[in-house]
C-alpha angles and dihedrals in degrees: 000000000000142000092262090065090051092049090049090051089049089055091052091047094048109119092012107063122062117243095228115211132237112250131199138186129187088216091061091045090056092052094047097040091229139057111293119201117188126203103202105208085163083084092059121108110288088018100279147059088259089088088072095057094040093053092044093052096043094047092048090064120093115250097257094047091048091049091059090058143244137256130203139173121221145138088237122292099068086042092059094042093053093041092053094046092048092048091051089056097043093248124139116243132199117193124197108210132176115253089235094055116127110277093232092059094049092048093047092050091053091045089057089061102260126135107238120211114189123213131192103255095166089050092054100254110156116236091203091061092048093046096046092050095051093042090054094046095049103030093243126158114240116228107194119213096238115344094074121102095220092047090051089048091054093049089048090065086074087061092052089055093047091051092051095042094046089052089052089054093047094249112140101153122047145113114258108211118206132185103242134204114146092351104251095128095038095049093044092050091045091055092048093049092048089058103036107021112021091172090066118080126202117225124185119229124201141172121262113270092024100064099129093140094051091049092045092053091050094050098036093233135080113278124192132220116248089226136017103208140041102080132108085223091074094149093070102034108118133153096245143329114291126263089238098038101046098065089051092048091048093051101042113021133087122228118304123255123219126203135185125245089248090055090051091050090048089052090052090055093046093047089054096043099041105026100025093231130127116230132179122227096258090047093051102055094092091053089045090054091049092051103038106025100052092136088068094052128077129211140038095278137038129192117213125190114216095205106189144013104191096120125158111243093240092055091047089050090050091055093048094044091052102040112014 
């Protein structure tokens, strides 16, 4: 992985990805005790930053390989990003999704033209085994959700935008908080910031009980989660940091931040009330960390990436009923 791959992905995404803005609210600043700047990737195509990586990976394939089709495994956001990118290029897509994934994400993935194959995540079935078997049987190219160089490069384009936008706002020193599962977005942003905004530091944010990246960064070696389901923050629940992503995270990122589910739900309500954006629990943990864990953050400003907005209506209602 290097910055040249990220810049190449940015060229392929030019005219296709949305350049999401940076948003602010004095109400959020008051809660956090510092300036809070939000990058709403929930406004990206398919409702999350995952469009960037999906488009990057699909467009990096040669024409014949792409024509045979792609396969991906995901709880929903990577699924939709790959499905949309494949459909735009006339390529078949098969998506392996857990049977406990939010209904909205499963329905959206099918609506984008992908074939959805469900696997038993709570029962311990391995998505990798299911995906590898189908890929081998059908000659499909596997696009991993985070441990894939072209996916990381696509996610890194978000970091290029943050670097440029922060400079426009006169911000040259700040922590950039990212919702983190396997580390594709965080590592991509960290590489982009290293090149274009060395005063900005990426920091991964995770839900309590699924903080494998934070623990891995503390110990210096990859740690695994004891379980891979059972959180409202489904979008960022992964077994462990990736083999490609973790060395990047170790070299470039600050310590991880860990939030509770209630804090994530509170952040959802505040994002809606103060920024007028809709965020899902897994996409809200970075904002939750910015708002409620200020004692673990340095500086007068913090940048938080709201990574996804594909929230089931009942979960969104829960957040508003509890905190609005």
